[in-house]
GULUMVEX-999005 format. One record per residue (C-alpha): residue number from 0; residue in three letters; x, y, z. Coordinates in nm, 4 decimals, padded with zeros to 6 digits, m for minus. Layout:
BEGIN
- nr / rest / xx / yy / zz
- NUM / ALA / X / Y / Z
...
This chain:
BEGIN
- nr / rest / xx / yy / zz
- 0 / MET / 02.0190 / 00.6938 / m04.6809
- 1 / ALA / 02.0362 / 00.4413 / m04.3959
- 2 / VAL / 02.1173 / 00.7225 / m04.1522
- 3 / VAL / 01.8126 / 00.9216 / m04.2683
- 4 / MET / 01.5858 / 00.6189 / m04.2256
- 5 / LEU / 01.7286 / 00.5539 / m03.8785
- 6 / LEU / 01.6693 / 00.9138 / m03.7725
- 7 / SER / 01.3145 / 00.9024 / m03.9112
- 8 / CYS / 01.2368 / 00.5839 / m03.7169
- 9 / SER / 01.3853 / 00.7319 / m03.4003
- 10 / SER / 01.1780 / 01.0498 / m03.4423
- 11 / ALA / 00.8590 / 00.8463 / m03.4962
- 12 / SER / 00.9372 / 00.6406 / m03.1841
- 13 / VAL / 00.9840 / 00.9551 / m02.9744
- 14 / GLN / 00.6622 / 01.1053 / m03.1070
- 15 / ALA / 00.4710 / 00.7837 / m03.0333
- 16 / GLN / 00.6018 / 00.7845 / m02.6754
- 17 / ASN / 00.4752 / 01.1405 / m02.6366
- 18 / ILE / 00.1145 / 01.0404 / m02.7118
- 19 / GLN / m00.1008 / 00.8410 / m02.4715
- 20 / PHE / m00.4615 / 00.7304 / m02.5136
- 21 / LYS / m00.7057 / 00.6481 / m02.2355
- 22 / LEU / m01.0550 / 00.5143 / m02.1859
- 23 / ASP / m01.2573 / 00.7137 / m01.9334
- 24 / LEU / m01.5605 / 00.6209 / m01.7250
- 25 / SER / m01.6991 / 00.8595 / m01.4658
- 26 / PRO / m02.0234 / 00.8012 / m01.2720
- 27 / ARG / m02.1520 / 01.1376 / m01.1499
- 28 / ILE / m02.4167 / 01.3341 / m00.9715
- 29 / SER / m02.5273 / 01.6629 / m01.1254
- 30 / TRP / m02.7610 / 01.9459 / m01.0352
- 31 / LEU / m02.8981 / 02.2653 / m01.1863
- 32 / GLN / m02.8598 / 02.6156 / m01.0486
- 33 / SER / m03.0196 / 02.9447 / m01.1518
- 34 / ASN / m02.8891 / 03.2916 / m01.0773
- 35 / VAL / m03.2511 / 03.4016 / m01.0081
- 36 / THR / m03.3413 / 03.2068 / m00.6948
- 37 / GLU / m03.6845 / 03.3717 / m00.6649
- 38 / GLY / m03.7812 / 03.2522 / m01.0133
- 39 / VAL / m03.6754 / 02.8877 / m01.0012
- 40 / THR / m03.5704 / 02.6529 / m00.7204
- 41 / THR / m03.3206 / 02.3670 / m00.7257
- 42 / LYS / m03.4964 / 02.0542 / m00.6008
- 43 / GLY / m03.2253 / 01.7904 / m00.6134
- 44 / SER / m02.9643 / 01.6079 / m00.8158
- 45 / VAL / m02.9688 / 01.3224 / m01.0680
- 46 / LEU / m02.7263 / 01.0427 / m01.1481
- 47 / GLY / m02.5320 / 01.0695 / m01.4706
- 48 / TYR / m02.2024 / 00.9728 / m01.6280
- 49 / GLN / m01.9219 / 01.0715 / m01.8594
- 50 / ALA / m01.7492 / 00.8166 / m02.0823
- 51 / GLY / m01.5235 / 00.8244 / m02.3842
- 52 / LEU / m01.1717 / 00.8408 / m02.5241
- 53 / GLY / m00.9025 / 01.0782 / m02.3995
- 54 / VAL / m00.5636 / 01.1739 / m02.5447
- 55 / TYR / m00.2525 / 01.3121 / m02.3740
- 56 / LEU / m00.0077 / 01.5025 / m02.5971
- 57 / PHE / 00.3116 / 01.5418 / m02.3924
- 58 / PHE / 00.5190 / 01.8490 / m02.4766
- 59 / ALA / 00.7621 / 01.7998 / m02.1831
- 60 / PRO / 00.8195 / 01.5329 / m01.9187
- 61 / HIS / 00.5170 / 01.5307 / m01.6829
- 62 / TYR / 00.3298 / 01.8006 / m01.8840
- 63 / ALA / 00.0753 / 01.7388 / m02.1587
- 64 / PHE / m00.2143 / 01.8870 / m02.3496
- 65 / SER / m00.5305 / 01.6816 / m02.3057
- 66 / THR / m00.8233 / 01.6365 / m02.5419
- 67 / GLY / m01.0577 / 01.3622 / m02.6630
- 68 / ILE / m01.4259 / 01.2957 / m02.7192
- 69 / HIS / m01.6771 / 01.2054 / m02.4475
- 70 / LEU / m02.0469 / 01.1543 / m02.3940
- 71 / LEU / m02.1719 / 01.3469 / m02.0899
- 72 / GLN / m02.5087 / 01.3071 / m01.9207
- 73 / ALA / m02.6024 / 01.5804 / m01.6750
- 74 / GLY / m02.9153 / 01.7454 / m01.5402
- 75 / GLY / m03.1062 / 01.8068 / m01.2215
- 76 / LYS / m03.4421 / 01.8707 / m01.0575
- 77 / LEU / m03.6078 / 02.2128 / m01.0440
- 78 / ALA / m03.9416 / 02.3831 / m00.9867
- 79 / TYR / m04.0918 / 02.7151 / m01.0964
- 80 / PRO / m04.3100 / 02.9162 / m00.8538
- 81 / ASP / m04.5832 / 02.9899 / m01.1109
- 82 / THR / m04.7542 / 02.8131 / m01.3992
- 83 / VAL / m04.5189 / 02.7488 / m01.6934
- 84 / LEU / m04.5455 / 02.6131 / m02.0462
- 85 / ILE / m04.3146 / 02.3257 / m02.1426
- 86 / ARG / m04.2616 / 02.2790 / m02.5165
- 87 / LEU / m04.2189 / 01.9121 / m02.6011
- 88 / LYS / m04.1417 / 01.7585 / m02.9374
- 89 / ASP / m04.5085 / 01.6951 / m03.0198
- 90 / ARG / m04.7089 / 01.9177 / m02.7827
- 91 / VAL / m04.7078 / 02.1998 / m02.5293
- 92 / VAL / m04.7854 / 02.1160 / m02.1660
- 93 / THR / m04.9009 / 02.3565 / m01.8961
- 94 / LEU / m04.7627 / 02.2740 / m01.5517
- 95 / PRO / m04.8725 / 02.4267 / m01.2212
- 96 / GLY / m04.6326 / 02.6164 / m00.9987
- 97 / GLN / m04.3972 / 02.4162 / m00.7736
- 98 / GLU / m04.4240 / 02.1098 / m00.9955
- 99 / ILE / m04.0865 / 01.9319 / m00.9836
- 100 / LEU / m03.9228 / 01.8709 / m01.3219
- 101 / THR / m03.6333 / 01.6280 / m01.3694
- 102 / HIS / m03.4172 / 01.7399 / m01.6598
- 103 / ARG / m03.1645 / 01.5052 / m01.8223
- 104 / LEU / m02.9277 / 01.6436 / m02.0845
- 105 / GLN / m02.6873 / 01.4466 / m02.2988
- 106 / TYR / m02.3907 / 01.6177 / m02.4644
- 107 / ALA / m02.1038 / 01.5278 / m02.6941
- 108 / SER / m01.8042 / 01.6840 / m02.5200
- 109 / VAL / m01.4619 / 01.7806 / m02.6545
- 110 / PRO / m01.2214 / 01.8775 / m02.3720
- 111 / LEU / m00.9142 / 02.0966 / m02.4112
- 112 / GLY / m00.6878 / 02.1145 / m02.1093
- 113 / PHE / m00.3537 / 02.0690 / m01.9386
- 114 / HIS / m00.2380 / 01.7517 / m01.7662
- 115 / PHE / 00.0285 / 01.7580 / m01.4949
- 116 / GLU / 00.1818 / 01.4544 / m01.3232
- 117 / THR / 00.4602 / 01.3884 / m01.0748
- 118 / VAL / 00.7544 / 01.1556 / m01.1136
- 119 / GLU / 00.6727 / 00.7935 / m01.0394
- 120 / ILE / 00.6941 / 00.7086 / m00.6692
- 121 / GLY / 00.6946 / 00.3308 / m00.6516
- 122 / TYR / 00.4177 / 00.2538 / m00.9013
- 123 / LEU / 00.2207 / 00.5708 / m00.8280
- 124 / ARG / 00.1994 / 00.9178 / m00.9755
- 125 / PHE / m00.0123 / 01.2098 / m00.8568
- 126 / PHE / m00.1855 / 01.3946 / m01.1395
- 127 / THR / m00.4208 / 01.6828 / m01.2062
- 128 / ASN / m00.6027 / 01.7953 / m01.5180
- 129 / VAL / m00.7726 / 02.1308 / m01.5756
- 130 / GLY / m00.9343 / 02.2860 / m01.8812
- 131 / VAL / m01.2534 / 02.3631 / m02.0679
- 132 / ASN / m01.5103 / 02.1506 / m02.2530
- 133 / PHE / m01.7004 / 02.2389 / m02.5685
- 134 / LEU / m02.0430 / 02.0727 / m02.5586
- 135 / TYR / m02.2966 / 01.9923 / m02.8273
- 136 / ARG / m02.6379 / 01.8816 / m02.7056
- 137 / VAL / m02.7381 / 01.5374 / m02.8339
- 138 / SER / m03.0707 / 01.5115 / m02.6533
- 139 / ALA / m03.2666 / 01.6632 / m02.3654
- 140 / THR / m03.5637 / 01.5141 / m02.1794
- 141 / THR / m03.7742 / 01.6019 / m01.8789
- 142 / SER / m04.0214 / 01.4250 / m01.6516
- 143 / SER / m04.2686 / 01.5843 / m01.4106
- 144 / ALA / m04.3418 / 01.4569 / m01.0614
- 145 / ASN / m04.7157 / 01.4278 / m01.1377
- 146 / TYR / m04.6431 / 01.2097 / m01.4468
- 147 / THR / m04.7974 / 01.4648 / m01.6841
- 148 / ILE / m04.4652 / 01.4425 / m01.8684
- 149 / GLU / m04.2614 / 01.1224 / m01.8832
- 150 / LYS / m03.9273 / 01.1523 / m02.0595
- 151 / GLY / m04.0583 / 01.4174 / m02.2946
- 152 / TYR / m03.8069 / 01.5616 / m02.5406
- 153 / ILE / m03.7321 / 01.9269 / m02.4635
- 154 / ASN / m03.4786 / 02.0189 / m02.7313
- 155 / GLN / m03.6928 / 02.3279 / m02.7961
- 156 / GLU / m03.6494 / 02.4243 / m02.4302
- 157 / THR / m03.2699 / 02.3920 / m02.4210
- 158 / LYS / m02.9774 / 02.5474 / m02.6057
- 159 / GLY / m02.7701 / 02.3391 / m02.8439
- 160 / VAL / m02.4181 / 02.4347 / m02.7313
- 161 / ASN / m02.2430 / 02.5021 / m02.4046
- 162 / ILE / m01.8988 / 02.5596 / m02.2559
- 163 / THR / m01.7822 / 02.4289 / m01.9196
- 164 / TYR / m01.4630 / 02.4150 / m01.7201
- 165 / HIS / m01.3384 / 02.1030 / m01.5456
- 166 / GLY / m01.0861 / 01.9878 / m01.2901
- 167 / THR / m00.9680 / 01.6363 / m01.2033
- 168 / ALA / m00.7125 / 01.5209 / m00.9449
- 169 / GLY / m00.6032 / 01.1753 / m00.8348
- 170 / LEU / m00.3547 / 00.8910 / m00.8605
- 171 / SER / m00.2138 / 00.6880 / m01.1486
- 172 / TYR / m00.0930 / 00.3291 / m01.0902
- 173 / SER / 00.1541 / 00.1862 / m01.3413
- 174 / LEU / 00.0874 / m00.1612 / m01.4845
- 175 / GLY / 00.4101 / m00.1688 / m01.6827
- 176 / GLU / 00.5577 / 00.0310 / m01.9718
- 177 / SER / 00.2980 / 00.2949 / m02.0746
- 178 / THR / m00.0078 / 00.1134 / m01.9346
- 179 / ALA / m00.1650 / 00.2502 / m01.6174
- 180 / ILE / m00.4887 / 00.2893 / m01.4261
- 181 / GLN / m00.6012 / 00.6344 / m01.3129
- 182 / GLY / m00.8543 / 00.7162 / m01.0455
- 183 / GLY / m00.9619 / 01.0490 / m00.9032
- 184 / LEU / m01.2276 / 01.3069 / m00.8276
- 185 / THR / m01.3628 / 01.5207 / m01.1115
- 186 / TYR / m01.5801 / 01.8316 / m01.1226
- 187 / THR / m01.7441 / 02.0109 / m01.4158
- 188 / HIS / m01.9056 / 02.3564 / m01.3987
- 189 / GLY / m02.1276 / 02.4952 / m01.6736
- 190 / LEU / m02.0668 / 02.8473 / m01.7972
- 191 / LEU / m02.3550 / 02.9172 / m02.0368
- 192 / ASP / m02.7328 / 02.9204 / m01.9886
- 193 / ILE / m02.8806 / 02.5842 / m02.0860
- 194 / THR / m03.2520 / 02.6776 / m02.1025
- 195 / MET / m03.4719 / 02.9030 / m02.3146
- 196 / ASP / m03.6546 / 03.1696 / m02.1111
- 197 / GLU / m03.9984 / 03.1341 / m02.2657
- 198 / GLY / m04.3445 / 03.0141 / m02.1616
- 199 / GLY / m04.3639 / 03.2050 / m01.8348
- 200 / LYS / m04.0141 / 03.1135 / m01.7194
- 201 / PRO / m03.7922 / 03.3789 / m01.5567
- 202 / VAL / m03.5110 / 03.5370 / m01.7557
- 203 / ASP / m03.2139 / 03.3755 / m01.5866
- 204 / ARG / m02.8889 / 03.1858 / m01.6412
- 205 / MET / m02.9396 / 02.8180 / m01.5681
- 206 / ILE / m02.6144 / 02.6196 / m01.5399
- 207 / PHE / m02.5280 / 02.2676 / m01.4328
- 208 / HIS / m02.2728 / 02.1284 / m01.1901
- 209 / SER / m02.1350 / 01.7749 / m01.2127
- 210 / LEU / m01.9278 / 01.5907 / m00.9503
- 211 / GLY / m01.8004 / 01.2356 / m00.9818
- 212 / ILE / m01.5338 / 00.9677 / m00.9629
- 213 / GLN / m01.3271 / 00.9117 / m01.2736
- 214 / VAL / m01.1578 / 00.5810 / m01.3605
- 215 / SER / m00.9342 / 00.5589 / m01.6679
- 216 / ILE / m00.7173 / 00.2990 / m01.8386
- 217 / ILE / m00.4093 / 00.4473 / m02.0111
- 218 / PHE / m00.2538 / 00.2583 / m02.2983
């Protein structure tokens, strides 16, 4: 009986060592891009962020599955060549052509990926993480340059779900035992159209790009 209990405790200890949690914070810039450049023009980027809890599930030394839950804010500035209708929560607004719109989209994000890291060199490890994110839209707003719209809700103009792929690479600095600080560059690329093609808008595939610096605390 004592042997069984000892083996169970040892197994639990090994399993615990194979799981790491981390807190992520990533300030970012993001921008929108359409595959129909004649129908809509990218006019600039916006500041955003990604923050949340990550989990590493190690299945071998230096190799792990990664997942978690994050809040991602992305968006960008764009303009349509002709008059368009923008459906807000409480009204419909007609905007003239070339009016610059600043879209901001907030998503709940669940990443699924692979994490790779080198052996520790001094206190440092090199790491990379690649995978996909499943996004659920929490909110979407837009503002127009002429102040006709100021932070108007455009959930009716945007799609509720999205899928992206991501890549992160950087360095991890050990603080002792399993605690460490990670820092690196991260990039996210949307795969699905985020906007509805109604109200005089071109039929296109509007995606977002997001580039930033990620800082994480592993514990």
